[in-house]
N, C-alpha and C positions, 0 to 999 in steps of 0.2 A: 503409664508406667508400665515399664518393662519387669517380668515377675517371673524368675528362673526358676528349674527344677528345684535348685539349689534352697532358692529361696523360700520353697513351699515344704520340702524338708526340714530345713532351718526351724520353721513356726512351726510345725508338727512336734518337733523335740522337745522345743522350748514350753508346748503346751501339753505335752505328752499325750501327743492323740499319736494311735497304730495307721498308719495309712495304708493301704495294698497299691501297687502298680497301677491297677486301673483308678485308682482315686485320685493320684497326684495331677493328671493331666487337665482335668474338670476343676480340679480345687486351684490351682494354676491358673487357669482363667477364671474362674470366680474373683480370684483376690487381684487380677490385672483391672477386670472392670470395674470393682469396687474401689482400686486406687485411684485408676482414670476417671472417673468419677469425682472422688473426693480432689483429685488435681483441678478438674476444670472449676472447682470452687475459687480456683485462686484467679481467674480472669473477672472477679466480680467487684464493683466498684464500692467500695465500702467506706469511703472517706464521707468525715459526718454521721455516719451511725455510731451510736454509743452500744458498746458491749453491752450483752445482757447475761443474767446468773440465773434470769426464771423466766420461764416464757410467758407466763401470767401475773399480773400484778396482783394476788389475791392473799386474803389474809385467814391464816387460820380460824375455826370458829372457836370460840373459848365461853366456859361454861363455870361458876362461880365454884371454888371448891368448899362447900359445904357439907358439914358430917351429915350423915343420914343414918337412921338404924338400919344394921344388916338383916341376915338372915336369925331365926333360933334355931337352936340347936335341933329340934324338930324336923323344921324346915327344912336344914341342910340335909338330913338324912332320909329325907322322906324318899328319894330316888335312889338311895344306895341301894348296888345289888346287896351287900351285907353289910350289918353294923351291930359292935356289941359292945354292950357299957357305954352307950353313948359318943361313940367312934366309929368312925369307917374301918372296915374289917379288910384287910387287903392279902393277897397270899406272900409268904416268906421269900424275901429277895436273897438271902445269903444263904 
């Protein structure tokens, strides 16, 4: 597929890219190569091939949602840089 300088500039504008004059021609060549490769996929015979939505039929591992005890207050504050009256002490934000 033929890609023009105007195509590159339009794509750059749509994607908020700032291209220098030296970058436009290499980008045009790269875009042309990529689109030509994608165009070559049209020649493949895909009759009888079912569309896929996932590469491998993998089931995600699941575990039981069982409540379990959490950390005690002392354990939670053990590695805190600063604690005061049982709470994390952090710098003021406002």
